[in-house]
Legacy VTK file of the C-alpha trace (Angstrom):
# vtk DataFile Version 3.0
C-alpha trace
ASCII
DATASET POLYDATA
POINTS 419 float
0.000 0.000 0.000
1.669 3.275 -1.033
2.646 5.526 1.850
0.866 8.727 0.928
-2.400 10.560 1.514
-3.641 10.680 -2.078
-6.741 8.542 -2.742
-6.499 5.850 -5.374
-8.440 6.433 -8.574
-12.007 5.119 -8.541
-12.853 2.394 -11.034
-16.242 1.637 -12.600
-18.311 2.355 -9.474
-21.113 4.929 -9.435
-20.652 7.099 -6.304
-24.436 7.345 -6.006
-24.523 3.627 -5.158
-22.068 3.992 -2.240
-22.634 5.038 1.382
-21.163 8.521 1.969
-19.063 7.304 4.917
-18.006 3.887 6.230
-16.209 2.690 9.360
-14.274 -0.606 9.319
-13.513 -2.194 12.705
-10.807 -4.835 12.227
-7.800 -6.247 14.076
-5.804 -6.598 10.853
-4.885 -3.926 8.329
-1.968 -2.576 6.284
1.018 -2.882 6.569
0.386 -6.433 7.757
1.164 -8.605 4.708
-0.757 -11.804 5.483
-4.069 -13.102 6.756
-7.092 -10.831 6.345
-5.118 -7.578 6.257
-4.470 -7.362 2.482
-8.124 -8.043 1.679
-9.442 -5.507 4.192
-6.910 -2.925 3.053
-8.013 -3.357 -0.535
-11.692 -3.051 0.404
-11.125 0.126 2.429
-9.001 1.781 -0.243
-11.564 0.813 -2.879
-14.302 2.600 -0.940
-12.058 5.657 -0.521
-11.138 5.626 -4.204
-14.797 5.631 -5.176
-15.525 8.694 -3.026
-16.592 7.280 0.339
-15.296 8.950 3.514
-13.471 5.869 4.884
-12.177 5.269 8.419
-10.464 2.147 9.786
-10.209 1.338 13.499
-7.462 -1.231 13.965
-4.468 -2.422 15.979
-0.872 -1.347 15.836
0.467 -3.791 13.226
1.898 -7.040 14.598
0.738 -10.025 12.492
2.043 -12.600 11.583
4.956 -11.983 13.940
4.840 -11.677 17.702
5.756 -8.036 18.200
4.540 -4.567 17.212
6.234 -3.434 13.988
9.169 -1.054 14.168
8.022 2.566 14.163
4.556 1.830 15.581
5.150 0.856 19.227
5.363 4.427 20.535
2.023 5.470 19.038
3.508 7.996 16.623
1.659 6.299 13.744
-1.662 5.866 15.554
-3.496 8.515 13.488
-2.728 8.742 9.786
-4.422 9.084 6.429
-3.059 6.727 3.786
-4.579 6.389 0.301
-7.565 8.429 1.397
-8.309 6.148 4.391
-8.170 7.568 7.915
-6.461 4.953 10.088
-6.946 4.976 13.859
-4.686 2.490 15.660
-4.853 1.194 19.229
-2.453 -0.555 21.588
-2.415 -4.345 21.709
-0.256 -7.102 23.203
0.667 -9.512 20.397
0.077 -13.169 21.321
3.169 -15.285 21.865
2.908 -19.005 21.251
-0.561 -19.011 19.718
-2.396 -20.372 22.781
-5.927 -19.432 23.810
-4.858 -17.340 26.829
-2.392 -15.261 24.803
-4.980 -14.648 22.094
-7.614 -13.563 24.613
-5.210 -11.071 26.203
-4.297 -9.733 22.745
-7.913 -9.332 21.680
-9.153 -8.139 25.078
-6.645 -5.292 25.394
-7.274 -4.151 21.821
-11.055 -4.146 22.035
-11.080 -2.392 25.385
-9.144 0.295 23.538
-11.744 0.335 20.762
-14.517 0.953 23.323
-12.471 3.688 24.978
-12.012 5.353 21.591
-15.805 5.423 21.183
-16.417 6.700 24.722
-13.920 9.531 24.275
-15.280 10.526 20.890
-12.062 9.695 19.065
-14.088 7.716 16.525
-17.659 8.805 15.838
-20.733 6.684 15.212
-21.363 5.878 11.554
-24.424 5.060 9.486
-22.464 2.298 7.714
-20.205 0.009 9.756
-18.188 -3.032 8.692
-16.550 -5.367 11.190
-14.139 -8.252 10.676
-13.973 -11.592 12.429
-11.366 -12.485 13.512
-11.963 -11.206 16.084
-15.562 -11.876 17.107
-14.982 -9.112 19.663
-14.581 -6.694 16.750
-18.089 -7.663 15.658
-19.384 -7.230 19.198
-17.924 -3.757 19.764
-18.768 -2.524 16.248
-22.418 -2.191 17.281
-21.340 0.596 19.620
-20.165 2.557 16.570
-23.406 2.209 14.601
-25.470 5.402 14.466
-29.244 5.199 15.024
-30.847 3.872 11.866
-27.476 2.729 10.543
-26.319 -0.621 9.184
-23.674 -2.993 10.529
-22.345 -5.780 8.296
-20.085 -8.389 9.900
-17.447 -10.011 7.668
-16.509 -13.491 8.904
-13.172 -14.776 7.637
-12.639 -17.254 10.491
-15.219 -18.961 12.694
-13.160 -18.795 15.844
-14.970 -21.404 17.920
-14.660 -23.934 15.113
-10.985 -23.247 14.545
-10.226 -23.299 18.261
-11.982 -26.629 18.700
-10.422 -28.157 15.599
-6.929 -27.069 16.591
-7.281 -28.112 20.221
-7.105 -24.610 21.696
-9.025 -24.408 24.983
-11.421 -26.728 26.768
-15.113 -27.415 26.320
-16.306 -24.619 28.596
-14.119 -22.071 26.785
-15.412 -23.177 23.387
-19.013 -22.925 24.520
-18.334 -19.421 25.777
-16.825 -18.417 22.406
-19.812 -19.930 20.596
-22.182 -17.916 22.786
-20.287 -14.707 22.012
-20.328 -15.537 18.287
-24.042 -16.282 18.271
-24.943 -13.127 20.216
-22.622 -10.759 18.333
-23.534 -12.020 14.852
-27.254 -11.974 15.560
-26.988 -8.269 16.443
-25.508 -7.380 13.048
-27.806 -6.418 10.182
-26.127 -8.845 7.833
-23.191 -11.234 7.646
-20.691 -11.899 4.866
-18.860 -15.230 4.682
-16.362 -16.539 2.163
-18.073 -19.824 1.284
-21.349 -21.759 1.553
-19.628 -24.196 3.924
-18.984 -21.338 6.362
-22.606 -20.194 6.049
-23.775 -23.694 6.962
-21.588 -23.724 10.074
-22.960 -20.366 11.247
-26.560 -21.479 10.744
-25.852 -24.615 12.775
-24.396 -22.350 15.467
-27.732 -20.534 15.730
-27.038 -17.448 13.631
-30.325 -16.201 12.129
-29.308 -12.966 10.433
-29.092 -12.803 6.588
-25.883 -14.405 5.338
-24.289 -13.465 2.010
-21.435 -15.380 0.393
-18.784 -13.097 -1.115
-15.547 -14.893 -2.038
-12.146 -13.540 -1.033
-11.243 -10.699 -3.336
-8.069 -9.207 -4.704
-6.917 -6.101 -6.556
-6.667 -7.826 -9.926
-4.839 -4.828 -11.395
-2.036 -4.979 -8.835
-1.858 -8.786 -8.671
-1.550 -9.954 -12.261
0.257 -12.671 -14.215
3.956 -11.969 -14.731
6.687 -14.063 -16.393
8.677 -16.358 -14.139
12.212 -15.121 -13.365
14.769 -16.400 -15.835
17.333 -18.892 -14.656
15.582 -20.024 -11.476
14.999 -23.728 -10.815
11.459 -25.173 -10.898
9.931 -23.585 -7.817
7.133 -24.688 -5.504
6.077 -21.728 -3.353
4.245 -21.320 -0.061
3.767 -17.691 0.934
1.941 -16.619 4.086
1.757 -17.053 7.821
3.599 -19.821 9.614
0.701 -20.820 11.880
-0.877 -24.068 13.021
-4.038 -23.847 10.944
-1.920 -23.943 7.770
-0.736 -27.491 8.457
2.794 -26.748 7.280
4.255 -29.928 8.761
2.728 -31.805 5.826
4.559 -29.452 3.436
7.929 -30.540 4.799
6.976 -34.190 4.308
5.752 -33.310 0.819
9.147 -31.761 0.060
10.866 -35.000 1.026
8.710 -36.992 -1.408
9.039 -34.339 -4.124
12.828 -34.547 -4.017
12.592 -38.147 -5.210
10.222 -37.184 -8.034
11.849 -33.904 -9.106
15.302 -33.516 -7.569
15.791 -30.275 -9.547
12.835 -28.515 -7.884
13.069 -26.292 -4.815
10.364 -25.717 -2.195
10.409 -22.076 -1.102
8.640 -21.266 2.183
8.187 -17.521 2.387
6.607 -16.105 5.523
6.801 -15.533 9.242
4.865 -16.377 12.368
4.885 -18.302 15.614
6.002 -21.586 14.042
8.915 -20.200 12.046
11.736 -21.480 14.242
10.000 -24.812 14.782
9.632 -25.339 11.034
13.232 -24.397 10.356
14.437 -26.808 13.033
12.245 -29.561 11.644
13.504 -28.994 8.094
17.091 -29.102 9.358
16.454 -32.318 11.281
14.941 -33.885 8.165
17.996 -32.788 6.122
15.819 -31.551 3.288
18.101 -30.333 0.475
15.282 -28.761 -1.539
13.699 -26.509 1.124
14.506 -22.806 1.444
13.063 -20.200 3.820
12.633 -16.509 3.024
10.776 -13.518 4.543
7.495 -12.276 3.145
7.904 -9.982 0.160
6.855 -6.315 0.283
3.229 -5.721 -0.720
4.197 -3.508 -3.658
6.181 -6.448 -5.084
3.517 -9.089 -4.468
2.852 -9.908 -8.125
6.583 -10.213 -8.724
6.960 -12.540 -5.763
4.046 -14.743 -6.802
5.572 -15.105 -10.278
8.469 -17.011 -8.707
6.185 -19.956 -8.018
5.654 -22.359 -10.904
3.286 -24.200 -8.572
1.953 -22.779 -5.300
0.882 -24.538 -2.120
-2.286 -23.927 -0.081
-2.104 -26.407 2.808
-4.771 -26.509 5.520
-5.397 -28.462 8.664
-8.389 -30.609 7.642
-10.288 -30.045 10.901
-10.462 -26.311 10.269
-11.267 -26.298 6.558
-14.981 -25.641 7.088
-14.269 -22.698 9.384
-12.018 -20.615 7.109
-11.439 -19.950 3.415
-7.815 -19.109 2.554
-7.662 -15.738 0.832
-4.229 -16.655 -0.534
-5.948 -19.062 -2.937
-7.666 -16.194 -4.758
-4.469 -14.133 -4.810
-2.619 -17.024 -6.466
-5.401 -17.401 -9.041
-5.154 -13.674 -9.809
-1.437 -14.165 -10.471
-2.275 -16.788 -13.098
-0.552 -19.650 -11.300
-1.883 -23.106 -10.404
-1.656 -24.430 -6.871
-2.031 -27.665 -4.961
-4.225 -27.506 -1.867
-5.193 -29.978 0.817
-8.922 -30.211 1.393
-11.741 -32.581 2.230
-14.565 -33.444 -0.179
-17.334 -30.856 0.021
-15.138 -28.152 1.566
-15.044 -24.634 0.152
-11.845 -25.237 -1.803
-13.081 -28.587 -3.075
-16.248 -26.965 -4.443
-14.289 -24.149 -6.069
-11.863 -26.612 -7.626
-14.712 -28.534 -9.219
-16.193 -25.284 -10.536
-13.126 -23.754 -12.194
-10.517 -26.531 -12.640
-7.648 -24.139 -11.934
-5.830 -26.056 -9.207
-5.183 -29.558 -7.920
-6.556 -31.018 -4.706
-4.890 -33.577 -2.473
-6.178 -35.307 0.663
-5.081 -33.719 3.942
-2.170 -35.370 5.715
-1.181 -37.270 2.561
2.154 -35.615 1.688
3.061 -38.248 -0.902
-0.153 -37.549 -2.839
0.513 -33.827 -2.525
4.029 -34.292 -3.915
2.668 -36.339 -6.811
0.173 -33.578 -7.691
2.937 -30.957 -7.568
5.234 -33.053 -9.747
2.500 -33.608 -12.332
2.011 -29.851 -12.682
5.757 -29.214 -12.897
6.019 -31.919 -15.571
3.230 -30.428 -17.706
3.827 -26.672 -18.191
1.100 -26.420 -20.838
-1.510 -27.787 -18.472
-0.280 -25.542 -15.672
-0.520 -22.494 -17.923
-4.070 -23.401 -18.947
-5.089 -23.769 -15.306
-3.521 -20.395 -14.571
-5.562 -18.758 -17.342
-8.789 -20.301 -16.028
-8.038 -19.105 -12.517
-7.306 -15.573 -13.689
-10.544 -15.469 -15.705
-12.548 -16.582 -12.663
-11.002 -13.839 -10.515
-11.794 -11.151 -13.070
-15.437 -12.218 -13.181
-16.050 -13.016 -9.519
-13.420 -11.685 -7.146
-12.216 -8.369 -8.556
-12.200 -5.188 -6.510
-15.063 -3.504 -8.409
-17.379 -6.531 -8.280
-16.909 -7.004 -4.551
-17.111 -3.285 -3.732
-20.541 -3.042 -5.359
-21.837 -5.971 -3.300
-20.560 -4.595 0.021
-21.991 -1.169 -0.779
-25.402 -2.676 -1.500
-25.406 -4.520 1.826
-24.457 -1.371 3.734
-27.284 0.498 2.011
-29.818 -2.168 2.943
-29.970 -4.528 -0.031
-29.564 -7.979 1.561
-29.933 -9.584 -1.859
-26.542 -8.167 -2.946
LINES 1 420
419 0 1 2 3 4 5 6 7 8 9 10 11 12 13 14 15 16 17 18 19 20 21 22 23 24 25 26 27 28 29 30 31 32 33 34 35 36 37 38 39 40 41 42 43 44 45 46 47 48 49 50 51 52 53 54 55 56 57 58 59 60 61 62 63 64 65 66 67 68 69 70 71 72 73 74 75 76 77 78 79 80 81 82 83 84 85 86 87 88 89 90 91 92 93 94 95 96 97 98 99 100 101 102 103 104 105 106 107 108 109 110 111 112 113 114 115 116 117 118 119 120 121 122 123 124 125 126 127 128 129 130 131 132 133 134 135 136 137 138 139 140 141 142 143 144 145 146 147 148 149 150 151 152 153 154 155 156 157 158 159 160 161 162 163 164 165 166 167 168 169 170 171 172 173 174 175 176 177 178 179 180 181 182 183 184 185 186 187 188 189 190 191 192 193 194 195 196 197 198 199 200 201 202 203 204 205 206 207 208 209 210 211 212 213 214 215 216 217 218 219 220 221 222 223 224 225 226 227 228 229 230 231 232 233 234 235 236 237 238 239 240 241 242 243 244 245 246 247 248 249 250 251 252 253 254 255 256 257 258 259 260 261 262 263 264 265 266 267 268 269 270 271 272 273 274 275 276 277 278 279 280 281 282 283 284 285 286 287 288 289 290 291 292 293 294 295 296 297 298 299 300 301 302 303 304 305 306 307 308 309 310 311 312 313 314 315 316 317 318 319 320 321 322 323 324 325 326 327 328 329 330 331 332 333 334 335 336 337 338 339 340 341 342 343 344 345 346 347 348 349 350 351 352 353 354 355 356 357 358 359 360 361 362 363 364 365 366 367 368 369 370 371 372 373 374 375 376 377 378 379 380 381 382 383 384 385 386 387 388 389 390 391 392 393 394 395 396 397 398 399 400 401 402 403 404 405 406 407 408 409 410 411 412 413 414 415 416 417 418
């Protein structure tokens, strides 16, 4: 995201169809390079570009690492306007280790700050409010920012109770408490956006009765576009994103071991950061994997260039959590015109999308040999890989571009639940 105060140019959106002002309440935002932050940043800047007075209430940036970013800890960057978006940042305590207690402290401190910002008048009430889960507490406190007669739309990227249960975080009483908060907070919103039908089904089973709209993860298809692969590099299999438990990255290391036997010339590049970084590096060293390399996440203004390095990308998931989250990185890879291999269960969101567009390969979870075979088949057939990349790019342009998604969010904020 460029570091200036000039709004981006609006594209193909009639300002008359947009709310005049919008507030986004979200834990994650630029300059965080992974998770929900890129998608929320793009949505906010799209609203600002189209003429909406846009404000974001968020945390001092810290994800996917375990510390506040350099230059932000002292609060000097807590109030800024970037690309036409007013950004209001609050103190948080980044979670260390990824456990339930650390996450609750992180989210509790931040959202207490959000409520204090409302009480002190730092951030006014708005007629149009968006909130992002994670965290469900963002959804809960966002109601306090809704003006009388206004609309609040909750965007659910992760169903936290489902992920916590699937990943073994917290006991039964804690999970029931999170479910109760989810049910109460979501049923107070005017509408809910999820990333897949599978997620909508889970929320309905949880007892959510508000209107639910499926809007897939979106991407700035102008910024993320197909580029040629760098000359002279070896065949490259790329994972780019957070090093966290829900990604199931242990199966990627096993996949790399099998892939070395199938394609000894190929490298597996793991680009990212997060709580599991040192553990993964130690595991790769212990396995003596000659084809695995680690690298930091690439700068957001070079994202398309970085994605072009991958001849085949990886989208691993822990199978237990697949119904509770839809990886936004999948859509970003499709926008870059590259195929990927994902792990997913039959009937999951990624499985359904794969059947629809035939732009990536699916492998069973926790079957690294099958994953390696799928990767090798794509590396061995560049023509097929290129065709899959073209199909993925075409799907993004028609379904997950900035302008298409902006129009749908605007309609929901203005009261059209059929958006």
